[in-house]
N, C-alpha and C positions, 0 to 999 in steps of 0.2 A: 678200193671201194669209196674213198673220200670224194671221188669225182662222179660217182654213180648217182644220177638223179633219182633212181628208184629206191635208194636207201631211205630208211625211216629213222628220224631222230627220237631218242627217248623223251626229250623235252616236249615233242609234239604230242606225246601220249599223256603227259602229266595233266591232271585236273580235267581230263575228258569227261563228259557226261556219259554215264553208263545206262544203256537202254536194254530192258529184258525182252524176251520173246513176245510178250503181250504188248510191247510198245510203251511200257511205263518207265519213267525216269526213276532209277532206283538208287542213284548215288553218284559219286565221283571216283575216278581212277586215281589211286594213291601211288601205286608202285608196280613194277614189272619184275617178275621172278624168273631167273635163269638157272638152269641146271648146269653145273660146272664139273661134272664127273669125268669129262673127257676134254680133249683139246678144243672141241667146239662147244660153245655155251649156247644151249637151246632154250628158248623161252617156253616155260611150262605153265605159267599162271600170271594172274593179275590180281592185285589187292584192290578191293572196292570198299569205300567208306559209305555206310548207310546208317543214318540216325545214330551217329556216334559209335556204331559198331563196325568192325572190319570183317570182310568176307573175302573168300578166294574163288575166282573163276579160273577154270583150267583153259589151256589153249584150245582144247576140243570144244569148249563151250562158247567160243568166240565165233560169231557169224560174219562180222565185217568190222574193219577199222576205217572209219570215215574221218580222214585227217582234215579235209576242208570244213566239214561240219562239226569237227571236234566232238565226235561221238563214237563210243565203242558199243556195238550192237552184239548182244548175246543171243545164243540159240536156245536158251533155257529161261525158266522163270526165276525170279528173285528167291523164291522159297527153295530152289534147288542148290543154291550156293552154300558152301561149307564155311565155317569160321576160318579166319585167316590163320595160316600156319606155314612154316618154312622148314625144310629139311637141312641137315648139316652140310650137304653138298650143293645147296642152292644159295643164290645171292639175290637180295632185293636191290636192284640196280640203282634206284634213286637214292636209297638210304646208304648203301655201301660203296657205291662207285662214283656217282655224280657229285661234283665239287670236291672230291677227294684226290689225293695224290696216288699215282700208280708208277711202278718202275717200268720204263721202256727197256726191255732186256737187250734189244739190239744196240741201243746207244748208251746203255748203262746210266741213264739219267731219269730223275723223277719228273713227271709232268702232271699238271692239274687237269682233271677231267672236266671240260666245259660241257660236254655232251657225249652220249653213247649212241653209236649208229647201229641200227638193226637192219637185217636184210632177209628176204625170203629165199629159202634154199631147201629144195626137195620136199616141199609141202610143209616145212617148218619155218618158224621165225627164229633167226639166230643172231647172236651178237657179232657184228662184223669188226668192230674195233671202237676205240675211243677218239674223240675229237678234242684237241687241246687248243684250237685256234680262237683268236679273238672274234672271228666271224661266228663261231658257234655261240659265244656269249651274247653277241648282238642279236642273233636269232632268238635266243631265249627271252630277250627283252622285247620281242616283237619288232625288231628292226631288221627284218629279213632282207629288205632292199639294200641295207648297209652291209650286211654280212657278205653279200655277193661281190662287193667292191673292195673289201679288205684283203690285203695280200696274204697268201698262205705260204707257210714255210714247210720245208721237207719233213720236219718232225712233228707237224701238227696232227697228223693222223697216225695212230699206232694200231696196227692190226691186233686183233684179240690174241693171236698166237704169241705176240711179243709182249703182252701185258702181264706183269707180275704184281700181285696184290699184296706184296710184303708189308706195305704200310698198314693195310687192314689187319693182317695177321698180327703185327706187332702191337697195334692198338688194342687188340683183343688178348694180348699177352700169350699168343699161341706160339710158344717157342719151338715146338716140334715141327710145325709147318714152316716157320721162319728158317730154321736150320736146314730143312730139306730143300728149300728154295735157294739158299745161299751157298750151301756146301760145295756145289759144283763150280762156283765162280772162282776165278783167280783172286788171290788175296788183294791185288791192286784194284780189282773191280769191286770187291767187298768194301775196301777203304773208300772208293769213290761213292758207293751207295750210302754208307753211313755218314759221310761228310755232308750229306744233303738232308739228314733228319735231325731231330732234336736230341737232347741229352738222354731222355728216357728211352727213346727208340735205339739210340747208339748203344746204351748199356745193355739193352735187351738182345741186340744182335751179337755183341761180343760174348754175352753170357751163354748164348745158344751154341756157339762154336766150340769145338774141342780146343784143348790148350795149345796144341801146335798151330792150328789154323788161326786162332786168336793172336798168337805171337807173330805169325807171318803178316797178318792184317795190320797189326799195330805198327810194324816197321814200315808199312806203306803209307801210313797216315801223316798228315801235316803235324808239325811239332806241337802246336797248341792243342789240337784235338787229341793227339796221343797222350799228352800230359793230363788233360781233362778226363780221358777215358780211364787211365790208370787210377786217378784219384777217386773215380766213381766205383771202382771194383772193390769187393771185399778183400781184405788184406791178404788172405791165403791165396786167393785167385790171382792177385797181382804178383805175388811171389812165384807162383807156378808159371805164369806167363813169362816173367823176366828170366826164369831159368831156361826157357826155350829159345831165347834170343841170343844172337851172337854177342860175345863178350864186349866187343868195342861198341856195338850199338846199344847194348844194355847199360853200359857205363854212361853213354851220352844221354840216354833216357833218364837215368837216375839223377844226373846233374840238373835236369830241367824240373825235377819234382821239388816240392817244399822239403827242407832239410829233415823235418821230423818224420815225414813219410818215407823219405829215402833211407834214413837210418833204421826205421822199423823193418823195411823190406830187406836191407842188408843183414840185419840181425837174424833173420829167418832163413837165409840162404845157407847151403852147405858151406863149411869153413873154407874149402879150397876156392869155391866160386866167389865167396865174399872177399877173400884176399885178392883174387884176380881183379875184381871190379874196383876195389879200393885202390889198388896199384895203378890201374888204368886211369882212374879219376884224378890221381895225384899229378899227372903230367900237365904242363902248361898247354893252353889251347894253341892250335895251329902248328903243332909239332908232330913229328913221327909218333911220339909216345901217345899223343891224344888220338891218333888215327889207328893205332895198331890193335890187333886182337890177340888174345892168348890162346885161341883155338888153332893149334897147329900140331903136326906130327913130328916128334923128335925121337929118333931111335939110336941105339949105340952103333958106332961105326964098325964094330967087329962082326956084325951078323951078315947072313947071306940074303940074297934077293928073295929066296923062297921063305925064309924066316920072317922077313919084313912083310911079305904078303899075308902070311899066316896070322901075324899080329893084327893086320888091318881087318882080316875076316873075323877075328875074335872080338876085337875092341869096337869095330864099326864107328870110327870117328866121323865127325861132321864132314859133309861132302867138300865144302870149300877148303877144309883143312888138308885135303889130300892132293891139291894141285901140285904141290912140291912136298917132298919129304926131306927133313933135315936130319943130319947125322952128327953126333957129338962124341968126343973122346972121353976117356975115363975121368978127365979133369972137368968135364961139363962144357968144354969150349966147342964152338961150332967147327966141325971138320969138313963138312961138305953138304951138297944138296943134289937131289935127283928128282926128275919128274916121275909121276906115277906111271906114265906111259913107258918110260925106260925100264922101270922096275918090272912091269908086267911082261915086257918082251924079253927080259933077260933070262938066262938059264937059272933055274932055282938054286943051283949050287954056287953061283958066282958071288964072291964077296962084294958087298956094296962099296967097299973101298976102291974096287976096280971099276965100278960103274959110275960113281958119283963125280960131280964136278967140285974140285977142291978150291978153285979160285972163285970164291963166292962174292957176289956183289952184296954188300951189307951196309947198313946205316946205324947211326946212334939215335937214341930216343929224342935228343934235343934238336935234331935236324928240322929245318923249316919245312912245312907241308908243301910249299911250291917246289922246293928242291927235291923232295921225295917224288913228286910227280914227274919232274924233269928226268931224274935218274931212271925211273921205271920205264918211261917211254923211250929213253935213249937205248936201254938194253932189252926192250921188248919183254919186260917181266910181268907176269900175272900176280906175283907176290914178291915181297922183299923182306928179308929177315932184319929184325932190330936187335942189336947186341949191346951189352954193356962194355965197360973199358977192358974187361978180361975176355971179351968175345963170347960171353955166355948169352945164350939165346933168351931174349925177354918177350918177344912176340913177333908177329908179322904184320905188314901193311899190305892189304889186297888192293888190286888196281881200281876196283870200283870205289873204294873209300878214298883213295888218293885223288882220283878224278873228281869225285863229288866235292872234295875240299877246294878245288881250284877252278872248276867250271862255273860259268855264269849261272844264276839261279834258274833262268828259263830253259837251260839245257839239262838241268838235273832231273827234271821230270821224265826226260827221254833216256836217261842213263839206265841200262839194264843192270840187274844184280847178277854179276858173273859167277858167283860162287855159291848159289843155292843148292 
């Protein structure tokens, strides 16, 4: 529709002289009202200012829109107009949309609305989309000749079906609508969205999400925004979110927070979780210990494949923790490893000692992160166990964390999380 010469710009309607059925000038057009109850936004009314009062003319009361003459002709008398009002499912386009930011759902970016394009459809006037081009801005300043010469980019026109008014929802503190609009997005997309808004809106979005989705979103955010977001959260909310984040990632996040806040969060975590995070945080940077997570599955070597699967069904460990299952002897030392696939395909009565690989590739916590990546790629491992001097299992390093530590920064944005 952006190339359709028959489209009508909202800015062309602003300040039009309103003429009633008797030919009298009764005021100026202030705003255009659209009903947004469905995917199509249909124009239902016009706000008219007359003698410092505001009135509403319905679409049925409009006889003609004279763009060249800058006049809106009504089919009724001024006395027939009702006082201006708006329903909950309607938008005043000039006030709520023009010059505001909207989210382009197709590209997941915010755009500033320089104009709104209307079009005739099935006897109605509907919103075709929003125009974010510099040409639209020039047109509003009366420089129509210039607007036609300015280059247009592919994202300058956003069809109304792709327009999301989340910025408006958040500015009105309408968390219910904000959550409904965001909950279907991938956490990475939500992170992209809130990276483009201010601190108030960012806090509103994260507060509207459930704890698990907020945690996933936080992990996708840039470090500085993530730190700021946690500092803005109520303390109990921050604790709840950190509990949902993988241990290694949570330890990294805590290390970025001010010491006082970090200690307050740790003190409110369950004891086992607190011990894990303090232990992870104690390892030097750029070592296997700093990369590892304590979320893994370790079972006694004496059980059967069926018993191991039954434990998994009962305990429901995190998904990434089940890529490999580790088996330990009575002394707690690492005895072997098996993939989840091998466990599922095995006869339930088969002892895991006959199924597992006992020649385990393992590393110590002080191994350099680049060496960790080299070993994992050499042996095609999705995860590698970290053991102490007695070969007791301390944690695992997953491939995404190992690669994230050694890849160039511009590659990291393209690195998928393999263990969600």
